C-alpha positions as CSV (number, residue, x, y, z in Angstrom):
1,X,-13.9,-6.2,48.0
2,X,-13.1,-5.7,44.3
3,X,-10.0,-7.6,43.2
4,X,-7.0,-5.7,42.1
5,X,-6.6,-5.2,38.3
6,X,-3.3,-7.1,38.6
7,X,-4.8,-10.1,40.5
8,X,-4.5,-13.5,38.9
9,X,-1.8,-12.6,36.4
10,X,1.1,-14.5,37.8
11,X,3.3,-15.8,34.9
12,X,1.9,-13.2,32.4
13,X,4.6,-11.1,30.7
14,X,4.7,-7.7,28.9
15,X,7.0,-7.6,25.9
16,X,8.4,-4.2,25.0
17,X,10.4,-3.3,21.9
18,X,13.2,-0.8,22.6
19,X,14.0,0.9,19.3
20,X,17.2,2.2,20.7
21,X,18.3,-1.0,22.4
22,X,17.8,-2.6,20.0
23,X,16.1,-5.2,22.2
24,X,12.8,-6.8,23.2
25,X,12.5,-6.8,26.9
26,X,10.2,-8.8,29.1
27,X,8.4,-7.6,32.3
28,X,6.4,-9.3,35.0
29,X,2.9,-7.8,34.7
30,X,2.2,-8.2,38.5
31,X,5.1,-6.0,39.7
32,X,6.8,-4.7,36.5
33,X,10.1,-6.4,37.2
34,X,12.4,-6.7,34.2
35,X,12.8,-10.5,33.5
36,X,15.3,-10.3,30.7
37,X,15.8,-9.2,27.1
38,X,16.6,-10.4,23.6
39,X,18.9,-8.6,21.2
40,X,17.3,-8.0,17.8
41,X,18.1,-6.1,14.6
42,X,18.1,-2.3,14.7
43,X,15.6,-0.8,15.0
44,X,12.5,-2.8,16.2
45,X,9.1,-1.1,15.9
46,X,5.9,-3.1,16.5
47,X,5.2,-6.4,18.2
48,X,2.4,-9.1,17.8
49,X,2.0,-12.2,19.9
50,X,0.6,-15.4,18.3
51,X,-1.0,-17.5,21.1
52,X,-1.3,-20.6,18.8
53,X,2.3,-20.9,17.9
54,X,3.4,-19.0,21.1
55,X,5.7,-16.8,19.0
56,X,6.3,-13.1,19.1
57,X,6.6,-11.2,15.8
58,X,8.6,-8.0,15.6
59,X,8.8,-5.6,12.6
60,X,12.1,-3.9,11.8
61,X,11.1,-0.9,9.7
62,X,14.0,1.4,9.2
63,X,17.8,1.2,9.7
64,X,17.3,4.1,12.0
65,X,14.6,6.7,12.6
66,X,11.0,7.0,11.5
67,X,8.8,7.5,8.5
68,X,10.2,10.4,6.4
69,X,13.2,10.7,8.8
70,X,15.2,7.5,8.5
71,X,18.5,6.2,7.0
72,X,17.1,3.5,4.8
73,X,14.3,1.0,4.9
74,X,14.7,-2.5,6.2
75,X,13.0,-5.7,5.0
76,X,13.0,-8.0,8.0
77,X,10.7,-9.5,10.6
78,X,12.2,-11.0,13.8
79,X,10.5,-14.1,15.3
80,X,11.1,-14.6,19.0
81,X,10.2,-17.4,21.5
82,X,9.0,-15.3,24.5
83,X,9.2,-18.3,26.9
84,X,12.8,-19.2,26.1
85,X,13.6,-15.5,25.2
86,X,15.6,-16.3,22.1
87,X,15.4,-15.4,18.4
88,X,13.8,-18.2,16.4
89,X,14.2,-16.8,12.9
90,X,14.7,-13.6,10.9
91,X,12.2,-13.6,8.0
92,X,13.4,-11.4,5.1
93,X,10.5,-10.0,3.0
94,X,12.7,-8.5,0.3
95,X,12.0,-6.9,-2.1
96,X,9.2,-5.7,0.2
97,X,10.4,-2.9,2.4
98,X,9.6,-1.1,5.7
99,X,7.4,-3.7,7.3
100,X,5.5,-2.0,10.2
101,X,1.9,-2.7,11.2
102,X,0.9,-6.2,12.4
103,X,-2.6,-7.8,12.6
104,X,-3.1,-11.5,13.5
105,X,-5.9,-13.8,12.5
106,X,-5.0,-16.6,14.9
107,X,-7.9,-18.8,13.8
108,X,-6.8,-18.9,10.2
109,X,-3.1,-18.8,11.0
110,X,-2.5,-15.6,9.1
111,X,-0.3,-12.6,10.0
112,X,-0.9,-9.4,8.1
113,X,2.1,-7.0,7.7
114,X,2.0,-3.5,6.2
115,X,4.8,-2.6,3.8
116,X,5.6,0.7,2.1
117,X,5.7,1.3,-1.7
118,X,8.7,0.2,-3.8
119,X,9.9,1.7,-7.1
120,X,7.4,-0.4,-9.1
121,X,4.5,-1.2,-6.7
122,X,2.3,0.6,-4.2
123,X,2.3,-0.1,-0.5
124,X,0.5,-3.2,0.6
125,X,-0.2,-5.9,3.1
126,X,1.9,-9.1,3.1
127,X,0.0,-12.1,4.4
128,X,2.2,-14.7,6.2
129,X,1.3,-18.3,7.1
130,X,2.1,-18.4,10.8
131,X,2.9,-22.1,10.8
132,X,5.5,-22.0,8.0
133,X,6.5,-18.4,8.7
134,X,6.4,-17.6,4.9
135,X,4.5,-15.1,2.8
136,X,1.5,-16.5,1.0
137,X,0.0,-13.3,-0.5
138,X,0.5,-9.6,-1.1
139,X,-2.4,-7.2,-1.4
140,X,-1.9,-3.7,-2.8
141,X,-3.3,-0.8,-0.8
142,X,-3.0,1.8,-3.6
143,X,-1.0,4.1,-1.3
144,X,2.6,4.8,-0.6
145,X,2.9,5.0,3.1
146,X,0.8,2.1,4.4
147,X,1.6,1.9,8.1
148,X,-1.0,0.4,10.5
149,X,-3.5,-2.4,9.8
150,X,-6.5,-3.8,11.7
151,X,-8.7,-6.8,10.7
152,X,-12.3,-7.7,11.6
153,X,-13.0,-10.6,13.9
154,X,-14.1,-12.7,11.0
155,X,-10.7,-12.3,9.4
156,X,-12.3,-11.3,6.1
157,X,-11.6,-7.6,5.9
158,X,-8.5,-5.5,6.7
159,X,-8.4,-1.7,7.1
160,X,-5.0,-0.1,6.4
161,X,-4.0,3.4,7.5
162,X,-2.0,5.3,4.9
163,X,0.0,8.2,6.2
164,X,-0.4,11.0,3.7
165,X,-2.9,9.4,1.3
166,X,-6.4,10.9,1.7
167,X,-8.0,7.5,2.3
168,X,-7.9,4.3,4.4
169,X,-7.7,1.1,2.3
170,X,-10.3,-1.6,2.7
171,X,-9.0,-5.0,1.7
172,X,-11.0,-8.2,1.0
173,X,-8.7,-10.8,2.5
174,X,-10.6,-13.8,0.9
175,X,-10.2,-12.3,-2.6
176,X,-6.8,-10.7,-1.9
177,X,-7.9,-7.4,-3.3
178,X,-8.4,-3.7,-2.6
179,X,-12.2,-3.2,-2.6
180,X,-12.7,0.2,-1.0
181,X,-11.3,3.6,0.0
182,X,-12.6,5.5,2.9
183,X,-11.9,9.3,2.6
184,X,-9.9,10.7,5.6
185,X,-7.3,13.4,5.7
186,X,-4.3,11.1,6.1
187,X,-4.4,8.5,8.9
188,X,-2.4,7.0,11.8
189,X,-3.8,4.2,14.1
190,X,-6.8,2.1,13.1
191,X,-9.0,-0.4,14.9
192,X,-12.2,-2.4,14.1
193,X,-15.2,-2.9,16.4
194,X,-15.8,-6.5,17.7
195,X,-18.9,-6.8,15.4
196,X,-17.1,-5.4,12.4
197,X,-19.7,-2.7,11.9
198,X,-17.3,0.2,12.5
199,X,-13.7,1.1,12.0
200,X,-12.0,3.7,14.0
201,X,-9.2,5.9,12.4
202,X,-6.9,8.4,14.0
203,X,-6.8,11.3,11.6
204,X,-5.3,13.5,10.3
205,X,-1.8,12.4,9.8
206,X,0.6,14.7,11.7
207,X,2.3,16.0,8.7
208,X,-1.0,17.1,7.2
209,X,-2.2,18.8,10.3
210,X,-2.6,22.5,9.5
211,X,-5.6,23.6,11.5
212,X,-9.1,24.3,10.1
213,X,-12.3,22.6,11.0
214,X,-11.9,19.7,8.6
215,X,-8.5,18.9,10.0
216,X,-9.4,19.0,13.7
217,X,-7.7,16.2,15.5
218,X,-9.7,13.2,16.6
219,X,-10.9,9.7,15.7
220,X,-13.0,9.2,12.6
221,X,-15.8,6.6,13.0
222,X,-16.3,4.7,9.8
223,X,-19.5,2.7,8.9
224,X,-17.9,-0.3,7.3
225,X,-21.1,-1.1,5.3
226,X,-21.0,2.2,3.4
227,X,-17.2,3.0,3.8
228,X,-18.0,6.5,5.0
229,X,-17.1,8.5,8.0
230,X,-20.3,9.0,10.1
231,X,-18.8,10.7,13.2
232,X,-15.7,12.2,14.7
233,X,-14.7,11.7,18.3
234,X,-12.8,14.9,19.2
235,X,-9.4,14.9,20.9
236,X,-7.6,17.8,22.3
237,X,-4.3,16.9,20.6
238,X,-3.2,14.9,17.6
239,X,-4.3,11.2,17.9
240,X,-1.8,8.6,16.8
241,X,-2.2,5.0,18.2
242,X,-5.6,3.4,18.7
243,X,-6.5,0.2,20.5
244,X,-9.8,-1.6,21.3
245,X,-9.9,-3.6,24.5
246,X,-11.8,-6.8,25.0
247,X,-14.1,-4.9,27.3
248,X,-15.1,-2.5,24.5
249,X,-13.1,0.5,25.4
250,X,-11.4,2.5,22.7
251,X,-8.0,3.7,23.8
252,X,-6.5,6.8,22.0
253,X,-2.9,8.0,22.4
254,X,-2.6,11.8,22.0
255,X,0.7,13.3,21.0
256,X,1.2,16.7,22.6
257,X,3.8,19.5,21.8
258,X,4.7,22.8,23.3
259,X,7.1,25.7,22.6
260,X,10.4,25.5,24.2
261,X,10.6,28.7,26.4
262,X,14.4,28.7,26.0
263,X,14.5,28.9,22.2
264,X,10.9,29.0,20.9
265,X,11.2,25.7,19.1
266,X,8.5,23.0,19.4
267,X,9.2,20.1,21.7
268,X,7.4,17.1,23.1
269,X,5.1,17.6,26.0
270,X,3.5,14.9,28.2
271,X,1.0,13.0,26.1
272,X,-2.5,11.7,27.0
273,X,-4.4,8.5,27.1
274,X,-8.0,9.2,26.3
275,X,-10.7,6.5,26.7
276,X,-14.0,6.2,24.8
277,X,-16.8,3.6,25.0
278,X,-16.6,2.0,21.6
279,X,-20.4,1.3,21.4
280,X,-21.9,4.6,22.7
281,X,-18.9,6.8,21.7
282,X,-19.0,8.4,25.2
283,X,-15.7,9.9,26.4
284,X,-15.0,8.1,29.6
285,X,-11.9,10.2,30.7
286,X,-8.2,10.3,30.3
287,X,-4.9,10.9,32.0
288,X,-1.4,12.2,31.4
289,X,1.3,9.8,30.2
290,X,4.9,10.2,28.8
291,X,6.3,11.9,25.8
292,X,5.0,10.8,22.4
293,X,2.7,7.8,23.0
294,X,3.3,5.5,20.0
295,X,1.8,2.2,20.9
296,X,-1.1,0.9,23.0
297,X,-2.1,-2.6,24.2
298,X,-4.2,-4.1,27.0
299,X,-4.5,-7.2,29.1
300,X,-6.8,-10.0,27.6
301,X,-9.6,-9.0,30.0
302,X,-9.4,-5.4,29.1
303,X,-8.7,-4.1,32.7
304,X,-5.1,-3.0,32.2
305,X,-3.8,-0.6,29.5
306,X,-0.2,-0.2,28.5
307,X,1.1,3.0,26.8
308,X,4.5,3.0,25.2
309,X,5.9,6.5,25.0
310,X,8.9,6.8,22.6
311,X,10.4,10.1,23.5
312,X,10.5,9.5,27.3
313,X,11.2,5.7,26.7
314,X,8.5,4.8,29.3
315,X,5.6,2.4,29.4
316,X,2.7,3.6,31.5
317,X,0.4,1.0,33.2
318,X,-3.2,2.1,33.7
319,X,-6.1,0.6,35.6
320,X,-9.0,1.1,33.1
321,X,-11.7,0.4,35.6
322,X,-10.6,3.2,37.9
323,X,-8.9,5.1,35.2
324,X,-5.8,5.6,37.3
325,X,-2.1,5.4,36.8
326,X,-0.5,2.2,38.4
327,X,3.1,2.3,37.3
328,X,5.7,3.6,35.0
329,X,8.4,1.4,33.5
330,X,11.6,3.0,32.3
331,X,12.7,1.1,29.3
332,X,15.9,2.8,28.1
333,X,18.6,4.7,29.9
334,X,17.6,8.1,31.1
335,X,17.3,10.6,28.3
336,X,17.5,8.0,25.5
337,X,14.3,7.5,23.5
338,X,13.2,4.0,22.6
339,X,10.0,2.4,23.9
340,X,7.9,1.4,20.9
341,X,6.1,-1.9,20.3
342,X,4.1,-3.8,23.0
343,X,2.6,-7.2,23.3
344,X,0.9,-8.9,26.3
345,X,2.0,-12.5,26.6
346,X,-0.2,-14.7,28.8
347,X,1.5,-17.5,30.7
348,X,1.7,-20.9,28.9
349,X,-1.1,-23.3,29.8
């Protein structure tokens, strides 16, 4: 008999940033019990777990709201001990602002954090030494709204999604320089294949979506050797977050909307998780999730997917082998949006 996708995970924890909390909450991955929470600065966005230092990093991007709909940019990162469930430090990146995307090179001890443009400098990636928890470099992206970042397995190249800019920035991390621009019609989530040969980019950015063949929603497949789009994986709705599992599956969160029959205005509809094979590009299937999927992650073996849906404030647990829904975690009080960043935290050795 095949073992359950949850078997052997005793002691593992899922961390969830509740933007409205503002908290980071912890859940037992075997039964989804809430184990506790940590109060953090308003409003937490993305999470990243460092297995070497056993610390959880959290970006605090805006004082409230989202990109282009906020009440001021913040400058902080919150560092949390997920075992003791306490805040270790608040790292202030000022004058950098609006830290958001996180990508870790655990082998080199470097955390890469996207920041938006300031009055005198373009957006960029701040490189942090994870041992000292201090910035050691800043690489310009040449764009204003740098938001999500992914690095290759070698830790030598980063790809940064820029909201409205018509390109993804390719950064040489050894040289600390912008070395390429991949033409896409604005971008959201980004991921890099295990061998570094391809990058996957969710495009177009939602604000640029206006119909037309060249702006059809989907995932652009980038040949990293030539820095060109070689294929588009079509989606039925606007793609936002992307995630590559250890098993080679590309997870895509689709944001869906519908007209409100009461007033004709557009409102959120149940989103979708769509799954592709990263190597063959075959569409493996998909299923319905909550309202406005913003963040995706998976278990270290790639068998479980987690989908954080902001507008419904839910996290959906999916068995990727059977492609079936296992559970729904309600993060905030009913009717209060909030679920955002995710991180899978394996038990301590």
